[in-house]
N, C-alpha and C positions, 0 to 999 in steps of 0.2 A: 633711471637707478645707477648706473655706472658712471657718470659726469662727477667730476671736481667740482667741489665748492656747491654742492646743494644744498639750500634754506631749508631746515625742519621746521622752522617755527620763524613768529614775526619776527618783524623789526628789532635788530640788536639794541638801538636807542634813538631818542629824538623824540617826536612827537608822533602821537597815538595816531594811525591811518589805519583806513576799513581796504579790503579785499588786498594785504600785502603778506599771505601767509600760503604759499605753496607747499604741497606734501606736508602739510602740518599734522599731527598726528599726538602731539605731547603740550602745545599751548595751553600756555593759561591766558586766557584772553583778556584785554586790558577790560573789559567792563564788563563779563559774564560771570558768576558764577564767584561771587563774591558776596558771600552773607558774613560780614564784620562791621564792627560797630567802627564808629569813627574815629575812637578814641584815641588809638596807635597813633593817628595824625595829626589829630589837632590837639598838638601841645604847646603849652609857651614858651618851649627851648627852641620853636622851630623859629628861625632866621629868614631863610633861605629856600632855594628848590632843594639844592643837594641835601640840604638837613632834611626837607620835607621827603626824600628817596630815601634815606638812612631811616627812617622813624617807623616803614614798614612794603613789605611787599606790593601793599592794594592802598597804598598813597600815590595822590597825583597833584599837581600846581597847576593851576589857573596865572598865564603868563596876561591874561588882558589887563592892560593899565586899568580899566573903566569898572572894572569888577570889585575894586574897594571904593571905599566911602571913606571919606574925613571922620577918624576917631574909631575907625577898624583897625584889628590885629592882624601885624602881616600875618601871622600862622593862619589866621582865616582863608587863608587860599591854600593853605595844605587841607585836603580831605581825600576821600574815595573819589573817584570819578563819577560815579553816577550822584556822588551829592554835590560834586561840583558842576555838574550838566542841569542839575538840578534847580541851580541855585542862579543857573543865567550864564555861565561860562561856555562859552563857543568851542564845540570841538574840534575847531582847528588852532585852539589857544590853549589847550590841555596840554602839557608835560606830563606824559606817562609813558616812559619807555618800558619795555617788557623783553624779556629775553628771550635766547634763540638757542637751534642746533643747528650748524652746519657742518654738511657732510665735506670735508676736505678731499678724501680717500677712500673712494668705495668699491673697491674692485670686488667685482662679484665672486661668489662660491666656485669653485669648479666642480663641475656637472659628470662629465666622461673624461678622466685624465687619462686613460690609457689612449684612446684615439687621439688624445690632442695633446700630449708630451711629446711627441716627435717634432712638433712643430714649434718653429723658434719662439714665438709670442705665448704660447701656454706652458712653457717647462716649468713654472713655479706652480705647484697647487695650492690654493687657499679653500681652508675650512671657516674661516671668520671673516666676518662682514659687517660693518665696514670697518678701514684699518685706521682712521685718522678722523676725528671728531673737532670741532670749535664749538666751546659755549660760551655762549654770552649768558652771563647769569645777574640777575638783578635779585639781590640781598634778601633771605628769604621765600625768593620763589623757585621750584627743585624746575629744573629741565632734565627731561627725560628724552632718551635714545632708543632705539631699538639694536641690541644685539645680539647675530645670528651665528650658529655654530650648527656645522655640518659634518658629519666622519663620511669622508666621500672616501670613495671605492680605491684601492689599490696606493694610499699613501704611506709613503718612503720608511722604513725602520731601520734604525743601528740599534743594534745589540753587543755590549761587551760581556763578558763571562769573567767576572770575578772569582778566582778558588781558593779556598784554603788548601794547601799543602802541606799542614802539619802532617806527622805520620796516623796520627788515625783516620784520617783520608785516603790511606792505601790503597783500600777496595773500591773507591768511588773513582780514582782516577781512569782507571780502563774505560768504562760508561761515559767519560768524558771525552776521551781521546775520540772515540765514535760520532761524540754529538754534532760534528761540524757538518758531515754528509746528509744526515739525516732532520736536523734543524732546518738546512738551507732547502729540505724539499719540502718539509711541513709549511713551512713559511710561504713558500709561493703560493700555496692556497690561499694568502692573505693580501701578500703584496708582489709587485713583480722586480721591487726594488729595495733588495735586503741585504744589508752590511753587516757584520760579525767580527769581535775582535775577541783578545783574551789576556788576561792577568793572573798573577799570584801572591799570593802574600804567606805568610808566615808570623814574623812577631821582632820586636827590637833585639837587635844581636847583642846585649848588653844583660848583664847580669841585672836582675834574676831569670828574665825572659827565658835566657839560654845558657846552657853552662860556656862557660870562655874557655874550657881547659883547650891547649890546642888540638889534640886528635880529635876531638868533639866540634870542634867549629870546623874541621873537614866532612865527619862523616859522625852526623848525631844521632844515629841510631845502631853506630857500634856493629855493623855489619858487610860485609862482600858479598853476599849470595840474597837473591839474584843480583843485586847490585846494591853498591852503596848510596846512599841519601845524599843528596843535593847539600849543600853549605846552607847556614839558615841566613834566611832576607827578610828585609821588611816589607817590601813591595817592589815586584820585578814585572813591567810591563814586556808580554810577550811579542803580541799579537795586534796591529792596527787595525782597526774595522775595514774589512775587505769581504768582497762579494764573492771571493773564490774559497769553497767548501772544504776543495782538496788542503790548502794550504796551511788553513786551520786545522784539520786531519793529522799533517803533516807533524807543524811544529809542536803542537798540544800534546803529540805523541811523545816527542823527545824531552817531555819535562819528566823530573823527578822528584820523589816524595823526600821532604826535608822534615826537621825536628824542632822543637821547642819543650822547655819544662813545666812551665805551667799552664793549665788548660784554657782559660781568656785569650785570643789571637789578638794581632794586631789588625783587624778588618777596617777600623777607620780609620786609618792612616792610610790605606791602601783605595779605600771609598773616596777620601776626600781627594788624592790625586788624580784617579780614572776620573774625577767630576770636573776638576777645574784645568787638568790640561789636556784641553779642547784640541789643540794644534796634534799634540803627539798622540791622543787617542784617534783622532779624525771625526770628530764629532760633526755632523749635519745639522742644519735648522731643520729639520724632521723629529719623527718619533725617537727620543732616545731612551733605550732600555738597557737596564744596569742588574744582572743576573748576579746574587752574590750569593755564594754555597758557601757552606759550615758546617760542621758538627757539635761547636761551641759557642761560646760566651763573647765579647767584648772586652778590650781595655777601652776607659773611659778617660776624659779630662782628668790629672789628676793622679791615674795610674802612676805617671812617667815617674814620680818623687821616689818609687820603688829603685829605681834604677840610675838615679840623681838628675833627673832630665828635670826641668824648671822652666824653660823658656816655651810660652805657650803656641799654641799652634796656629801660624799667619794666613792659613787658609789658602798658599800659593803654591803655582807648579814649582818644583824642584826634582825633577827626573833630568838625569844624566846617566847619559848612556841605556835609556829605558830603565834605572835603578833609583830609588828614592834615597836622595844623598844626605837627607834631615830629619834619617829616623832616627839618629841617637842625640839630635839636639836639642828636638823638637819635641812638647810632648804629645798624645793621642790629641785629637781633636771631640770637641761637645759634641753631644748630638744636637744642639738646638746649633749648633755652627755646621754642623752636616748640613741640618734642614734648609739652614739658611743658601747654601751653596746649590743644592738640590735644586730648588725653587729658581734661584739666580741663573740656573743651568739647564733649566726643563728636565731635566734626569729623572726617570722612573724608576724604581726601585724592587725586583722579586727577588726576595728573601727565597733562598731553597735551603730551608734548614732540616735537621734530624728531629723527630720526634720530642724529644728531651729535652730541648730548648726551644722548642717552638712559642712557649709561652712565652720565652723574652723579645723575642722578635715581635711577635702582637702585642705588646706591650709599646713598640717603637712605631707602629700605625697612626697613634695618637701624635704625636710628635712629628715626622716626617712628613712630606706634603702630599706624597700619594705612592702609597705603596701594596704590595701585595705579598702574604706570606704562603708558602706550601711544604707539605711536609716530604721529605728524602726518603725513599726506601732506607735501607744498610747497605745499598751498594751502588746509589744513584740511580739506578734505571729507569726511574721512572720520569727523571729531568724533564727531558721531553716533551712529556705530559702537563709537569707543572709549568715549563713555560707557556705552554700554549694557551692553558687555561687562564694563566693570569696576565695574559696579555687581553685576554676578552676581557677578563673582567676588571682590566683599567680604563681601557678603552672605551668599556661600555659606560661611563659614568664622566660626566664632563662638571668639573668646578671651580667659578670662577675666583680669581681673585685680584686685588687691585695692589696696586704702591702704596707708598705713603701719603696721605693727603696735607695738604698745606693745613694750618693750623685753624679750625674753625669750620671746615668744610663738612660735608657729610655727604654720603652715599650710601644707597638702598638700592635690593635687587629685586625685580619679582620675574619669575622664573617659568615659561610656559611650555611644557614637557610632553611628553607624548600621550601624556594620559588625560589631558587638555583642562586639568588642574592648576590652578594660580597658588603658586606659594611665594611667600616672602620674607622677612625677618635671615636666617642663616639657611635654611632652607630652602630661599629665593637664590642660593648663587650655585646651586648645584640641580643636575639631571641625570636621572639611571636609567639602567635598561637601554641602552641607546644602541642601535642594530647601524650597521654599513647603511647610508643612505638615508639616513633620519637625520632629519635638520629640527631644532629646536632652538626658539629664543630667549632673552632675559632684556626686559625693560630696565634699563637704570636711570638712577635718578638722583642727580647730584643737586645738592644747594648749598650756596656762598651764603658767609657770614656776612653780618655788618659792615661797613665799608671802614669803620675805624678801627675793625681789629684784621682785616685782611690786609693784604697788599694789592696796590690796584692794578701791578703789573701781571701780564698772562702768566700763569702756572700750568704745570704739566701733570700728569697722571696716567698710567699704564695700568690696563686691566687686561687679561690674557687670562686661559683656561689651564688650571695647572697641569704640569707634565706636558705642554706645547709650549713651540719655538713663537707661535703667532701671537700677536699682539695688537689692542686698538691704544694708540696715541690719543688722549684728550687733555684738549688744550684749554684751560678755565681761563676766560676774560670777566672780572667782576665789573659790574654797570655802575661806578660809583657819581656820576655828574650828570646836570643836564646838559643839552644841545643848546639851550637860550643863554647859556651863560658867556659862552664863546661873544653874544652880540652885547655885553653890557655897556653902558652909555654911562661914563663920569660928567661931573657936573651938569648932569641932566636940566633941562629947562622944564621938565614934567615934574621934577623933585622939587620944587617952590622954588624958580628961576635959578636952579645950579646949585641946592645947598645936599646933594646926594647922589648918590649913581644908582641909576635906572637899570636894575638886573632882572633878569625874568618878570618882567612887568610889575617891581615891587621897587620901592624906593631904599638903596641903605644911606640911610642918612650920617651927614658930617658929625662930629664931637661937638656936642654942644647944642644941635637940633634934636626934635621929636616932633613926633605925628605919623602919619600916614603918608603925609607927602611932603616931610621935614618942615611945616608950614609952621610950626613955633621952637620959639627959644625957650631949651631946657630951663633956663634959670625963672624966666618970665611967667612961664606957664604954672610954675610953682608955688608962685605970687599969691598973696590973697585974693588980689585982681579979678583970677580966673578961678582960681578954686573954692570962691564961696558958691559957685554956681551948680558944685557938684554935692552939697550937702542939702539933704531933705529935711524940711521942718527944723530946720538949723538944728540938725543932728550934727555931734562930735565926729563920728565916722565920715570921710570922703565915701560917695557910692556905696554907701549902706556897708561899706566894707568888704564888700565884693568885686571890686576895678578899681582903675587909676583915673584920674583924672587928666585929660591929655586938652589942652588948648581949650579948658572951659567946659568938657563933657565927657562924659563919665564912659569909659571904655570896660564891661564887663567881663570879668573871669571866666573860666571855668568851675566845678566843684574841683575841690582837692580829693575827693571820696571818686566821685563818678565824671572823670573828664570827658565823656560822651555829652553831658548835662552842661547850660551853660546858664548863668543867671543873666536877668534883662531888666528892662523898664528906665525911663527916664534916669533913676536914680541906682538903678541894678537891683531893688528891693524884690525883683520878682524871682521867682524858679517853679519849675514844674518837678521837682523833686523832694518837699522835703513836707507831702501832704500826711495826714494819719493812715495808717497800714491797717490792713485787715488780712489774717492769716501769712503774715508775710509779703502782701502784693499793697502795692501803696493804690488806694482808693477800692481797694477789693480787686485791682487787675484791669483789664483795659475791656473786659467784657460789663464791669459794674461799675463804673468812674474813671474820671481823667482829674489828671490834677493841673488846676489852672492858676497859677501866682500863689501858691501854697495852702488853696481850697479845693477842696473837692469835688467838682462837679457829677453828680449822678447821674446816669442814663434812667432813662424811664423804666420802673420797677423797682426802682431800689432808694434807698433813704438810708440816712445815718452822715456821720461827720465821715466815715473812711467807706460809706455807701454801701455798710455790711449787711445791713436790713433788704430784704426780699417784700414786697409788698403782697406777692401772692401767697395766698397759703395752702398751695400743691401740697410744698413739702409736710404740710402738718392732717394731712387728711389719714383718715385710719381704714383699716379694709373696707367698713362698712359704710366708707362716702362720708362718714360724718368728720365734723372740725375736731381733732385731738379727741375722737370716740364718745364726745359729748361731757368729757371729764375737765376739761382745761380750755385753755384761751391759748390760741395763735399770737408770738411774739415774734419779731425779724424771722419769721420760718423757724423756729420753735416750739413745741409745746409746753405749757408751763401749766402742771397739772393740777387741777384744784381738790380732788382728792388725793389725801397723803398715801392710802393704800395703792395709789395707781400709779406706775412710772413708763418709762420708754418713750421711742420720738410720738408717739402718738395717742399716749397715756391709755394700752390698752393693755398693761402687763401687771400682774396682781398677783407676787409671789405667796402673800399670806392669804389670801383671798381663795375658800372653797372652790372646785369644780361645778360646773353647773348641773353636771351628772350626778354628784354628792348632796347638792341643794335640793333636790326632790329624790331621795334614795328613800328617806323614810315615808313619805307620802306614796310613793309605787309599792312598795315592800306590804302597806296596809291596804291601800286597794287591790291589787291584783292577788295577794298571798294571806291576806289578813296576819300579817307579820308587824314588830316595833312597836306600831302605836295602839292605844284601846279602840275600840270602833268610834265613840263619842269624840275623841280626839282626832281622829282620821277624819271625820266629817266637819270638823270645825277649818283645820288646817291645811285640806287639801280639796277643797271646794272647787277650787278654779283650773285643778286638771281635767283635760278633756283626754279620758283614758280610752285607748282602743285596744284588746287585748287579741292576740294572733296564737297558734299552736306553738310552732319549732322556731327555733331561734335562726334556723335558713332562711326563713320567710325574709327577714329584716336584713341579710345582706341584699337582697335583690332590688332594694332599693336604691336608686343613684344619688348620689351626693348632689348636696345643693347649697346654696347658702343659706347659713341659721339654722342648718340640721345638725345633731351633734348626736354619734354612734355611743354608747354607753356599757358600763358594766361593771358591777357592781356586787358584793356580795352580801347575804341575806343572814339572818342571822341563826340558819343551821352552816352558816360556810358554802351554800351554794351560791355556783354564780346567776346571775341575773343578765339580760339582755335588752334593751329596750332602744328607742330610737326619741329623742326629744326636738321640738320644734318651737319656738316662740308662737302664738296666737297673734291676731290682725288686735283684737284687742289688749288693752294693756294690762301687763299682770297675767293674761291665761296662756297655757300653755297645751300643746298636742303630742301624746304622746303612745307610743306603740310599745307594748311591751308581750315579751314572747312567752307565755306559760310553761315551756317545758326550758326546766333550769338543769346545770350541769353541777350536780352534787358528787365529790368526793367519795370513791368507794370505800366500805370498811375492810379491814385487813383479813386477810387469808389463814383462819387458824388453824387448822389442817396441817397446811403446808409451812407454818412456821413452827409446829407440835413438832411435824416429822422432820424437818431438816435440826430442830436443837437435837431431838433424840437421835438422828442419825451421828450427828455431829458429837455428841457425846461419845456414842457406841465406839466409833472409828477413830478417837481422839485416847479413847479409852485402851482398844485394842493397840492403837500402836506405840503408847507409851510401855504397856506392858513388853511388847517385842523388843522396844530399845532396851528394857531393863535386863531382859535374859540376854541379850547379845551384850550389854556390859561386865554382867555377872562373868557369861561365859569366858571373856576374853581377860576376865581379871583370874578367873580359876586358872587359866591355862596356861599364864606366867608364871603364878603361882608355885602350881606344878614343875614347870621348868625351872623356876629356880630350887626348886627341893630336890631336884635331882643331879642340879650341880654341886648343892653342898654335900652329897651324901658321897657322890664321887669323890671330894675331896679328902672325906674322911676314912677312906678306907687303908688297911695297915696291910705292907708284904708281911708273909705268914715269919720270913727272915728275920726282918728288923721286927716286928713285934714281941714283945720279951713275954705275954702271954705265953704263945706259943714255944717256947723254951724249954728245954730238959731240965727238970730239977738237980739231975745226977751230974756231978763232972769227975770226968775221968782222967787220972793225971797216972802218965809213965814214967815209971821211978828207971833214970839211967844205968842205974848198980845194976839192974833185972838181968839187962843182958849178955855183962860181964859175967855173970855166974853162971 
């Protein structure tokens, strides 16, 4: 499997041969499994081998010169391989190129990287196999190859920590400063090759995102203790990826919080630069993780207009002295632009955000190629746990994606995951719950369009798992020609002494020449000297209107409605597809007859113009074995009932007829219970009954069921149920009946119980009504008495104010009295 240029399927072009398919697992055989009609191949538009192959993936061309006869159409050389072989085309003269898949680079997946990495030739860890594939594609025929992925042990990891340093993140910074050593130690359990870097962001340094007052540009927090805030900035790359955890702690420890005015931050600016500046960040072609830590939302494309910034983000690296230099001249990038760059650079994002904005970043998971969202605590003390859990979640799922296909090409995936279930469609691109050491595979199928719509030159498509740098290069090479075309012979003697070019066994005639071998002059062949030979019985149409007169001979056409059917006969007067139909099938289908020259030839057991009439009466037999139950005749397998009361497939249904039990009810009642009929009438009408009386009805239930036995239950004149068994006798008109003397009569009403219940109900209801009346009157009286007391209180007069209680004597003191 490690060899270069391994062929997975059969030959890419040329004549079909046997035994030329080593390591074949996706080959569509040249002759096997083609349950297709030949109408896609045999079209009157086919004029060459190349056009035949373009007609469909199952079409082949016979290059044998003697295969065609004079008067035969060129397009009859084009058919399925099976049909051509049956018609006598030699197998070595069959032009039927098949597609193939060739492994150009097939380096094996790394199994023990720790032991092998110190060796020079095993420094590169491989998780994806193969690395390069060449597909020779026959249009319309899918080619499939297997793609393997294994999550190997000790795979290198690069992690870049991108942090929001706005003022609201002040309590988070101390925990991030301690992250370097702790994260290095934790990641050693996953890989021995781990590097980490650090960057920070705030927002664009123009209004209205920050205050442009001079003092606030230097210290946006307006404080001096415990230390002043750092001047605002858009994005600052602090530390390139390194394996030195102490250096991470030292440089991050020197960072200070800054500030801005609005709540959303300029994180997308920083995210774009951290993704595209590969050289400055130090990204390697390994697992790339970017931790994005913030407690706020994001500014998106278009928000830059608030600050007078209208130039779109160009998605390029603009770091100068580790600072983003275009923050105030280019707008924020869009989420779709970020997703494109993340996919291009194979970066996986871990959003570590606070709970109040978690819903915003979870919404980005549907847009960004591969990301995880973790909820930060108030001071980011759980950041280490978030990173480890998010890494395990991201790497436990592999999702295959591909670059844009050339126009008309189609690709599909079928996944073989750990649960051994096959999935296709969008689910066929992914496998989940992959642990270290697990291997999964994908069957990738690519189908080329017709050559008229695709380029004949090889094209290229890239397939890779999301978030990984490894990829598979697939070269696409359509097969749009026949190998026999290079051997064409101009002015070939086989084409009527040089009147055409012999190409792939057929003659391409010069202008003015017609015929299979260019044997006729086009002008002369259309004149009456030859054309009268193509008229049947002096008919006005040549070849019955279903063919062409070539050199005085009819060459019949295909049907325009059914291209897989052809006209035939000396004058193209015959066809096998214009016969009468029965139930939508010509001549009742293949099991009843076949169409020969427009007339149905019925198979034994069938008759009729469309072979619609079976001669057997089996379908007319009723359950008693009689034809149409003795009430009709069988015609074309269907009963025609002679008694209008009867109907059904076998004339055994009579909706208006009384049942056999009802017919004998009166005779049984008069014979066994002396009811219904008077004795004289009973003796006259019921003499044919052979009556047997039993005691209990349960004895009748012991009689096993049999053909002609009827179990009956009828009501007598007193309303009682009478049970009996009825069977027709051997003599015509005689009936054997077993009737039970025990009848099931309904019991009379219980007068005492009814009277007691009625009386008790009257008493109970009366007492209940009395109690209810007493309760209502008591409530009403209490309410009236309370209202009386309230009114009485209102009418009391104070004795000092009431004129009734004033004295009738008025005393007046004479002021002169004291003076005297």
